[in-house]
N, C-alpha and C positions, 0 to 999 in steps of 0.2 A: 398377636402377641402372642408365647409361649407363655404358661406358670409356673414359674419353679412350684420342686417339692416341696416345699415347707407350705406358699402358699398354696398347694393341691389339698395337703393336709390340714391348715385352719378351714379350710373350705367344707370339706367334710366333716372336719369335731363342731364346728358351729351346724351345720345340715344335721347332727342329731342330738344340738342341745336344745333344737326352738322345737320339741315338741310338746303342743296343748296334753296337760290330763283330764281328763273327766270324767264323770262319775263313772259310765259305763267302762274307767279304766282300775275300778278301785273297787270294796266289797261296799261299798255305797249303788251299787249298780239299785240295787231293788231292794233299797233300806226306806222306812217310810221315815226316819227323819232328813234325811239327804233333802237338799234344797237342789231346784232345777235349774241346770246349772247352760241348757243350751243356749238362753240369751244373757244372763247377766253368767261370767266366764268365768267371776271371783268366788260366786257360790259353789263352785269345786270346792274349794278348801277351806270352806265352813257349812254347817248343819243347826239341826235346834238345838242339839246334844251343846256344841258347841258356838252358838250366832256371834259372837262377839270377840274369838280368837278363833285360830287356826286348829283344825283340826292336827292331833297329836302325828308329828313326825312318820311312826309307824305305823297311820292309817294311809297317809300321804301314798308311802312307799312301797303300797300293794298290800301290805299287812293283815289280822284283824284287828276288830275291831270289838270292845267293849260293851259298846251301848250296841249295836248293831238288830236292827227289830225287821226282819224281812217280810214282804207284802204280801 
């Protein structure tokens, strides 16, 4: 059974959409405030500066962070 072009585009789009972001992808990679995200995946979106809520969108999209402290 051949896939239609629309199905191929949908499949390609979905494959790009499910790539996990980790601390290694962010400025957080060597920040003293980061939480380990190798076991608890949700820790990528939190840190000691933001323990009860999500890091700012600018940080999660690859930007800088005013609280960054390099190891």
